[in-house]
LOMARPA-382629 format. One record per residue (C-alpha): residue number from 1; x, y, z. Coordinates in Angstrom, 1 decimal. Each point is the difference from the previous one (the first is absolute). Layout:
N
[atom NUM,[X,Y,Z]] ...
***
This chain:
422
[atom 1,[-9.1,9.6,-20.9]] [atom 2,[-3.9,1.1,0.5]] [atom 3,[-2.3,-3.0,-0.6]] [atom 4,[-3.2,1.4,-1.3]] [atom 5,[-3.3,-1.3,1.9]] [atom 6,[2.0,-1.7,2.5]] [atom 7,[-0.6,-0.1,3.9]] [atom 8,[-2.0,2.5,1.6]] [atom 9,[-0.4,1.6,-3.1]] [atom 10,[-3.2,-1.8,-1.0]] [atom 11,[-1.3,-2.7,-1.4]] [atom 12,[3.2,-2.4,-1.2]] [atom 13,[0.1,-2.0,-3.6]] [atom 14,[-0.1,-3.8,0.4]] [atom 15,[3.5,-0.2,-2.3]] [atom 16,[2.3,2.4,0.0]] [atom 17,[3.4,-0.1,-1.6]] [atom 18,[3.0,0.3,2.2]] [atom 19,[2.6,2.7,-0.4]] [atom 20,[3.4,0.8,0.4]] [atom 21,[1.1,1.5,3.2]] [atom 22,[3.5,1.9,-0.5]] [atom 23,[3.4,-0.6,1.5]] [atom 24,[0.5,3.3,1.6]] [atom 25,[3.8,-1.1,1.2]] [atom 26,[2.0,-2.7,1.3]] [atom 27,[2.3,-0.2,2.8]] [atom 28,[3.1,-2.5,0.1]] [atom 29,[2.4,-0.8,2.5]] [atom 30,[3.3,2.0,-0.1]] [atom 31,[2.0,-3.0,1.2]] [atom 32,[1.2,-3.2,-2.3]] [atom 33,[-1.9,-2.6,0.2]] [atom 34,[0.7,-2.9,2.0]] [atom 35,[-1.8,-3.1,0.1]] [atom 36,[0.9,-1.5,3.7]] [atom 37,[-2.9,-0.8,2.8]] [atom 38,[2.4,2.7,1.8]] [atom 39,[-0.7,2.9,-2.2]] [atom 40,[-3.5,-1.5,-1.7]] [atom 41,[-0.9,3.0,-2.9]] [atom 42,[-4.2,-0.5,0.2]] [atom 43,[-1.9,3.0,0.9]] [atom 44,[-2.8,-1.6,2.0]] [atom 45,[-1.3,2.8,1.7]] [atom 46,[-0.6,3.8,-1.5]] [atom 47,[-2.3,2.2,2.3]] [atom 48,[-1.1,3.8,0.1]] [atom 49,[-0.6,2.2,2.9]] [atom 50,[-3.1,0.6,0.9]] [atom 51,[0.0,3.8,-0.9]] [atom 52,[2.2,-0.8,-3.2]] [atom 53,[2.6,1.8,0.9]] [atom 54,[2.8,-3.2,0.1]] [atom 55,[0.4,-3.0,-1.8]] [atom 56,[1.8,-3.2,1.2]] [atom 57,[1.9,-2.2,-2.5]] [atom 58,[1.4,-3.5,1.6]] [atom 59,[2.0,-0.3,-3.3]] [atom 60,[1.6,-2.7,1.5]] [atom 61,[3.8,-0.6,1.1]] [atom 62,[-0.8,0.4,3.5]] [atom 63,[-0.6,3.6,-1.2]] [atom 64,[-3.4,1.8,0.1]] [atom 65,[-0.1,3.4,-1.5]] [atom 66,[-2.2,3.5,1.7]] [atom 67,[-1.0,2.3,-2.6]] [atom 68,[-1.7,3.5,0.3]] [atom 69,[-3.2,0.0,-2.5]] [atom 70,[-0.8,1.4,-2.8]] [atom 71,[3.5,-1.6,-1.9]] [atom 72,[1.7,2.6,-1.6]] [atom 73,[-1.2,1.2,-3.6]] [atom 74,[2.6,-1.4,-1.9]] [atom 75,[-1.0,-3.7,1.6]] [atom 76,[-3.7,0.2,-1.4]] [atom 77,[0.6,-1.1,-3.0]] [atom 78,[-0.6,-3.4,-1.8]] [atom 79,[3.3,-2.6,1.2]] [atom 80,[1.6,2.6,2.1]] [atom 81,[3.3,-1.6,2.0]] [atom 82,[0.7,0.9,3.0]] [atom 83,[4.1,-0.3,1.0]] [atom 84,[1.2,0.3,3.3]] [atom 85,[2.8,2.9,-0.9]] [atom 86,[-3.0,1.7,-1.6]] [atom 87,[-1.8,0.5,3.3]] [atom 88,[2.3,2.4,1.7]] [atom 89,[-0.3,1.9,-2.5]] [atom 90,[-3.8,0.0,-0.2]] [atom 91,[-0.2,0.5,4.0]] [atom 92,[2.0,3.0,0.0]] [atom 93,[-2.4,1.7,-2.9]] [atom 94,[-2.7,-0.7,2.2]] [atom 95,[1.1,1.5,3.0]] [atom 96,[-2.9,-0.8,2.3]] [atom 97,[-0.3,-4.2,0.8]] [atom 98,[2.8,-1.8,-1.0]] [atom 99,[0.3,-4.2,-1.1]] [atom 100,[1.1,-2.1,3.0]] [atom 101,[2.1,-3.5,-0.5]] [atom 102,[-1.7,-2.5,2.7]] [atom 103,[2.8,-3.1,0.5]] [atom 104,[-2.0,-2.3,1.9]] [atom 105,[2.4,-2.8,0.1]] [atom 106,[-2.3,-2.2,-1.0]] [atom 107,[-2.2,-1.2,-3.1]] [atom 108,[-3.0,2.4,0.0]] [atom 109,[-3.2,-1.8,-0.2]] [atom 110,[-2.8,2.7,1.9]] [atom 111,[-0.2,3.6,-0.4]] [atom 112,[-2.8,2.5,1.9]] [atom 113,[-0.4,3.2,0.6]] [atom 114,[-1.6,1.5,3.1]] [atom 115,[-3.1,2.9,-0.2]] [atom 116,[1.3,2.8,2.2]] [atom 117,[-0.3,-0.9,3.7]] [atom 118,[-3.1,0.5,2.3]] [atom 119,[0.8,2.9,2.5]] [atom 120,[0.5,-2.8,2.9]] [atom 121,[3.1,-1.0,-2.1]] [atom 122,[1.3,3.5,-1.4]] [atom 123,[2.4,0.3,2.8]] [atom 124,[1.5,-3.7,0.1]] [atom 125,[0.4,0.5,-4.0]] [atom 126,[1.0,4.3,-1.1]] [atom 127,[3.4,1.1,-1.7]] [atom 128,[2.4,2.1,2.1]] [atom 129,[-0.2,2.9,-2.4]] [atom 130,[-4.0,0.6,-0.5]] [atom 131,[-1.4,-1.8,3.1]] [atom 132,[-2.2,-1.5,-2.5]] [atom 133,[-1.4,-3.7,-0.6]] [atom 134,[2.0,-1.7,-2.2]] [atom 135,[-0.8,-2.6,-2.4]] [atom 136,[1.8,-3.2,0.3]] [atom 137,[0.2,-3.3,-2.3]] [atom 138,[0.3,-3.5,0.9]] [atom 139,[2.1,-2.4,-1.9]] [atom 140,[-0.3,-3.8,0.6]] [atom 141,[3.1,-2.0,-0.8]] [atom 142,[1.0,-3.3,-0.6]] [atom 143,[1.5,-1.0,3.5]] [atom 144,[-3.7,0.6,1.7]] [atom 145,[1.0,3.9,1.1]] [atom 146,[-2.2,2.8,-0.7]] [atom 147,[2.3,3.0,0.2]] [atom 148,[-2.0,3.5,0.1]] [atom 149,[2.1,3.0,-1.7]] [atom 150,[-1.1,4.3,0.7]] [atom 151,[-1.4,0.3,-3.4]] [atom 152,[1.6,3.6,-0.4]] [atom 153,[2.9,-0.5,1.1]] [atom 154,[0.9,-3.5,-0.7]] [atom 155,[1.5,-0.8,3.6]] [atom 156,[-1.3,-3.6,1.2]] [atom 157,[-2.0,0.6,3.3]] [atom 158,[-0.2,-3.7,1.1]] [atom 159,[-0.6,-3.8,-0.8]] [atom 160,[-2.7,-2.1,0.3]] [atom 161,[1.0,-3.7,1.3]] [atom 162,[-2.3,-2.6,0.1]] [atom 163,[-0.7,-2.1,-3.1]] [atom 164,[1.7,-2.8,-0.8]] [atom 165,[0.7,0.2,-3.5]] [atom 166,[-0.4,2.0,-3.4]] [atom 167,[-2.4,3.2,1.2]] [atom 168,[-1.9,-0.3,-3.5]] [atom 169,[-2.6,3.1,0.1]] [atom 170,[-1.2,2.8,2.5]] [atom 171,[-2.4,2.5,0.5]] [atom 172,[-0.8,3.0,2.0]] [atom 173,[-3.5,0.9,1.3]] [atom 174,[-1.2,3.3,-1.9]] [atom 175,[-1.5,1.9,3.1]] [atom 176,[4.0,0.9,0.7]] [atom 177,[-0.4,-1.9,3.5]] [atom 178,[3.5,-1.8,-0.8]] [atom 179,[-1.5,-3.7,0.0]] [atom 180,[2.3,-2.0,-2.6]] [atom 181,[-1.1,-3.3,-1.0]] [atom 182,[2.6,-2.4,-1.3]] [atom 183,[-0.7,-3.1,-1.9]] [atom 184,[3.2,-2.3,-0.1]] [atom 185,[1.7,-4.1,-1.6]] [atom 186,[-0.6,-1.4,3.7]] [atom 187,[-3.7,0.1,-0.2]] [atom 188,[-1.3,2.9,2.1]] [atom 189,[-0.8,3.5,0.0]] [atom 190,[1.3,2.0,2.9]] [atom 191,[-1.9,3.5,0.6]] [atom 192,[2.3,2.8,1.6]] [atom 193,[-0.9,3.1,1.4]] [atom 194,[3.4,2.4,-0.7]] [atom 195,[-1.2,2.7,2.1]] [atom 196,[0.4,-2.1,3.2]] [atom 197,[3.6,-0.2,1.8]] [atom 198,[2.1,-2.3,-1.4]] [atom 199,[3.5,-0.3,2.2]] [atom 200,[-0.8,-3.1,1.7]] [atom 201,[1.6,-3.2,-0.9]] [atom 202,[-3.1,-1.8,-2.2]] [atom 203,[-0.7,4.2,-0.5]] [atom 204,[-3.9,0.9,1.2]] [atom 205,[-1.2,0.6,-3.6]] [atom 206,[-1.1,-3.3,-0.9]] [atom 207,[-3.8,-0.1,0.7]] [atom 208,[-1.3,-3.1,-1.7]] [atom 209,[1.1,-3.2,-2.2]] [atom 210,[-2.8,-1.0,-2.1]] [atom 211,[0.4,-3.9,-0.6]] [atom 212,[-2.6,-2.2,-2.7]] [atom 213,[2.1,-0.4,-2.7]] [atom 214,[1.7,-3.4,-0.9]] [atom 215,[2.2,1.2,-2.9]] [atom 216,[2.3,3.4,-0.7]] [atom 217,[-2.2,3.1,0.5]] [atom 218,[0.7,2.4,-3.5]] [atom 219,[-2.1,2.7,1.1]] [atom 220,[-2.0,2.0,2.2]] [atom 221,[-2.5,3.2,-0.3]] [atom 222,[-1.4,2.0,2.4]] [atom 223,[-3.3,1.7,-1.0]] [atom 224,[-0.6,3.8,0.0]] [atom 225,[-1.6,-0.1,2.8]] [atom 226,[2.3,-1.6,2.0]] [atom 227,[-3.1,-2.5,1.4]] [atom 228,[1.3,-3.2,-2.6]] [atom 229,[3.3,-1.7,-0.5]] [atom 230,[0.6,-2.5,-2.9]] [atom 231,[2.7,-2.4,-0.8]] [atom 232,[0.7,-2.8,-2.4]] [atom 233,[2.5,-2.7,-0.7]] [atom 234,[0.8,-2.9,-1.9]] [atom 235,[-3.5,-1.3,0.5]] [atom 236,[-3.2,0.5,-1.7]] [atom 237,[-1.8,2.2,3.0]] [atom 238,[0.5,3.2,1.1]] [atom 239,[-0.4,0.9,3.5]] [atom 240,[-2.1,2.7,1.4]] [atom 241,[1.0,1.7,3.1]] [atom 242,[-1.4,2.5,2.6]] [atom 243,[2.4,2.4,0.5]] [atom 244,[-2.0,0.9,3.1]] [atom 245,[0.1,-3.3,1.8]] [atom 246,[3.1,-1.7,-2.3]] [atom 247,[-2.6,-3.1,-0.2]] [atom 248,[-0.9,-1.8,-3.2]] [atom 249,[-3.0,1.4,-1.0]] [atom 250,[-0.3,-2.8,-3.7]] [atom 251,[1.8,-1.9,-2.1]] [atom 252,[-0.5,1.3,-3.9]] [atom 253,[-0.1,-3.0,-2.4]] [atom 254,[-0.6,0.0,-4.0]] [atom 255,[3.8,-0.3,-1.3]] [atom 256,[1.1,-3.1,-1.5]] [atom 257,[3.9,0.4,0.8]] [atom 258,[2.0,2.5,2.6]] [atom 259,[-0.9,3.5,0.3]] [atom 260,[2.5,2.3,0.3]] [atom 261,[-0.8,3.6,-0.3]] [atom 262,[-3.3,1.8,1.7]] [atom 263,[-1.3,3.6,0.2]] [atom 264,[-3.0,2.3,1.6]] [atom 265,[-1.5,2.3,-2.2]] [atom 266,[-0.1,3.7,1.5]] [atom 267,[-3.6,-0.5,1.5]] [atom 268,[1.1,-3.4,1.9]] [atom 269,[-3.2,-1.5,-1.8]] [atom 270,[1.9,-1.7,-2.6]] [atom 271,[2.8,-2.7,0.8]] [atom 272,[2.1,-1.4,-3.7]] [atom 273,[1.8,-3.2,0.5]] [atom 274,[2.7,-0.6,-2.9]] [atom 275,[1.0,-4.2,-0.2]] [atom 276,[2.3,-2.3,-1.7]] [atom 277,[-3.2,-1.0,-1.8]] [atom 278,[-0.1,3.1,-1.9]] [atom 279,[-3.2,1.2,0.5]] [atom 280,[-0.8,3.2,2.8]] [atom 281,[-3.0,-0.7,2.3]] [atom 282,[-1.8,3.4,1.2]] [atom 283,[-1.6,-0.7,3.3]] [atom 284,[-2.4,1.6,2.4]] [atom 285,[2.1,0.3,3.0]] [atom 286,[-2.9,0.0,2.6]] [atom 287,[-1.5,-3.1,-1.4]] [atom 288,[2.6,-2.2,-1.7]] [atom 289,[-2.1,0.2,-2.9]] [atom 290,[1.2,-0.3,-3.6]] [atom 291,[-1.0,2.8,-2.1]] [atom 292,[2.5,-0.1,-3.4]] [atom 293,[2.4,-2.3,-1.3]] [atom 294,[2.9,1.7,-2.4]] [atom 295,[0.9,-2.9,-1.9]] [atom 296,[4.2,0.9,-2.1]] [atom 297,[-0.5,-1.7,-3.2]] [atom 298,[2.4,1.3,-2.9]] [atom 299,[-1.0,3.0,-1.8]] [atom 300,[0.6,0.2,-3.7]] [atom 301,[2.6,2.4,-0.3]] [atom 302,[1.7,1.0,-3.0]] [atom 303,[3.6,-0.8,1.7]] [atom 304,[2.7,-2.7,-1.2]] [atom 305,[1.5,-0.8,3.4]] [atom 306,[-3.5,-0.6,1.6]] [atom 307,[-1.7,-2.3,-2.0]] [atom 308,[2.2,-2.7,1.1]] [atom 309,[-0.6,0.3,3.3]] [atom 310,[-2.8,-1.8,1.5]] [atom 311,[-2.1,0.9,3.3]] [atom 312,[1.3,0.0,3.4]] [atom 313,[0.4,0.6,3.6]] [atom 314,[-1.2,3.4,1.4]] [atom 315,[2.9,2.3,2.1]] [atom 316,[-2.2,3.0,1.1]] [atom 317,[-2.8,1.9,0.8]] [atom 318,[-0.7,3.8,1.0]] [atom 319,[-3.8,2.1,0.1]] [atom 320,[0.5,3.1,-1.9]] [atom 321,[-0.5,3.2,2.4]] [atom 322,[-3.6,0.6,-0.9]] [atom 323,[-0.5,-3.4,0.1]] [atom 324,[-1.7,-0.5,-3.5]] [atom 325,[3.2,-2.2,-1.6]] [atom 326,[2.2,-2.9,0.8]] [atom 327,[3.3,-0.5,-0.9]] [atom 328,[1.6,-3.7,-0.5]] [atom 329,[3.7,-0.8,-1.3]] [atom 330,[0.0,-3.7,-1.2]] [atom 331,[3.1,-2.4,-1.3]] [atom 332,[-1.5,0.6,-3.3]] [atom 333,[2.3,2.8,-0.3]] [atom 334,[-3.2,2.4,0.4]] [atom 335,[-1.3,2.8,2.2]] [atom 336,[-3.7,-0.2,0.0]] [atom 337,[-2.5,3.4,0.8]] [atom 338,[-3.8,-1.3,0.6]] [atom 339,[-2.8,1.8,0.7]] [atom 340,[-2.4,-1.3,2.8]] [atom 341,[-2.9,-0.1,-2.3]] [atom 342,[1.5,-1.5,-2.6]] [atom 343,[1.6,-3.8,-0.5]] [atom 344,[2.8,0.6,-2.1]] [atom 345,[2.9,2.7,0.0]] [atom 346,[-0.5,3.2,-1.2]] [atom 347,[4.0,0.6,0.1]] [atom 348,[3.0,-1.8,-0.3]] [atom 349,[3.6,0.7,0.2]] [atom 350,[2.7,-2.5,-1.3]] [atom 351,[2.7,-0.7,2.5]] [atom 352,[2.5,-2.8,0.9]] [atom 353,[0.0,-2.3,3.1]] [atom 354,[-2.5,2.9,2.1]] [atom 355,[0.6,-1.3,3.6]] [atom 356,[-2.5,3.1,1.3]] [atom 357,[-1.7,2.6,-0.3]] [atom 358,[-1.5,3.5,1.9]] [atom 359,[-2.4,2.8,-1.0]] [atom 360,[1.3,3.8,0.9]] [atom 361,[-1.8,1.1,2.4]] [atom 362,[-1.6,2.9,-1.9]] [atom 363,[-1.0,-2.5,-2.9]] [atom 364,[1.5,0.9,-3.8]] [atom 365,[2.6,-3.1,0.0]] [atom 366,[1.0,-3.2,1.4]] [atom 367,[3.5,-1.1,1.0]] [atom 368,[1.3,-3.7,-0.7]] [atom 369,[2.7,-2.0,0.9]] [atom 370,[2.4,-2.2,-1.6]] [atom 371,[2.1,-3.1,0.3]] [atom 372,[3.1,1.9,-1.3]] [atom 373,[-0.4,2.6,2.6]] [atom 374,[-1.6,2.4,-2.0]] [atom 375,[-3.2,2.5,1.0]] [atom 376,[-1.8,1.1,-2.9]] [atom 377,[-3.0,2.5,-0.6]] [atom 378,[-3.5,-0.3,-1.6]] [atom 379,[-2.4,2.2,-0.9]] [atom 380,[-3.4,-0.6,1.5]] [atom 381,[-3.8,-0.1,-1.3]] [atom 382,[-0.9,3.9,1.6]] [atom 383,[-4.0,0.5,0.1]] [atom 384,[-2.4,2.2,2.2]] [atom 385,[-1.4,-1.7,2.9]] [atom 386,[-3.9,-0.2,-0.7]] [atom 387,[-2.1,2.2,2.8]] [atom 388,[-1.4,-3.6,0.9]] [atom 389,[3.1,-1.7,0.4]] [atom 390,[1.5,3.1,2.5]] [atom 391,[-3.2,-0.9,2.1]] [atom 392,[0.7,-3.5,0.3]] [atom 393,[3.3,0.3,0.8]] [atom 394,[-0.8,2.7,2.7]] [atom 395,[-3.0,-2.0,1.3]] [atom 396,[2.7,-3.4,0.1]] [atom 397,[2.6,1.9,1.5]] [atom 398,[-2.5,-0.7,3.6]] [atom 399,[-2.5,-2.5,-0.8]] [atom 400,[0.5,-3.9,-0.5]] [atom 401,[-1.9,-2.2,-2.3]] [atom 402,[-2.4,-1.1,2.9]] [atom 403,[-1.2,4.2,0.9]] [atom 404,[-0.4,0.5,-3.5]] [atom 405,[-2.2,-3.0,-0.6]] [atom 406,[-2.1,1.0,3.1]] [atom 407,[0.1,3.9,-1.5]] [atom 408,[-4.4,0.9,-1.1]] [atom 409,[1.1,0.7,-3.3]] [atom 410,[-0.7,-1.7,-3.6]] [atom 411,[1.0,-3.2,-0.5]] [atom 412,[1.8,0.9,-3.1]] [atom 413,[1.8,2.7,2.3]] [atom 414,[1.5,-2.5,1.9]] [atom 415,[1.2,-2.3,-2.4]] [atom 416,[1.9,3.0,-1.4]] [atom 417,[1.5,1.2,2.8]] [atom 418,[1.0,-3.4,1.4]] [atom 419,[1.8,-0.8,-3.5]] [atom 420,[-3.1,-2.4,-1.7]] [atom 421,[-0.3,2.0,-3.0]] [atom 422,[3.3,-0.1,-2.0]] 
***
């Protein structure tokens, strides 16, 4: 869906009607639903691999599906349904990568793909057939374990032990270093280096334990430049950590209820946090300044079932790949897509019981997971980034806010480069 006059395309209008996102496909679990705690049918997490070649879907029942991307053409249509019976025929027809089922043995809460390993790690993680570094998938489980799988084969490589409760979220460093951060209900974050040997009893892969939260930790996100880590828990504040020293940089305070989700912009210049208070706050992580608050008020939509739903808790927030949009999932049965320049959504999609959302790495659509184990794919606004934004993104990838403010350039240019103009 195009957004005329949208971000990056020139001055944005003050008010713009929200567009309806189109449902591209819906995948449903092939197993009959069982409503007991041992199987738990919720899709708490979805993930795309950084290269966009794989999609991981925690479909409940202690199972993760690894699906080659893109989906076959027959599935890329409205309300398509994928059953386990049909998947084998589809895999044979494609003849390249095969769909895999990972039996995790526990409820799966968090998923994270690695980037391609750095050169020094290639010898440790290589496929025997090709001799190339492999991509891995980490799964955070109900019993505190983290199981690490090889994506191409679906083989379990090893388990990480240390957490004492549910591993709620996982985040790999985007630089290919195989540094993994895990967030747990045991109120800690743990930093792991998966390129290290792990043959000892406790394993040598654990680098650091980060303590500072007083409640369950819900989400963690590593900045794209790998300098910062944000974590949020059942608290009104978010914690910002240094990925170099593993020390607390600052506490971000501004929400009125528990913060449950966070994400950095692609240039690391912005941080978005979503809370049960129905607000998203966009921060400057370097200064701790609040740049914008997106308030989730009821949308005036001509949809019967939405008219009876009141605004309520947010569940997830994520930045688009070019950094011009934010997506949010809330308990009012709506996926919203926001342009950074505007204070109201530019697109929305009606969905029931949404829990998580994630942009496709190359843009164009969003995957969302629901409480009934479904995953849905929605079109998103697409726009050509302006040259100004591309320059800002390139500069902010390696310049902090303080470094920009110290440049001998006009004040208005500094305001633009530090996102003070939107």
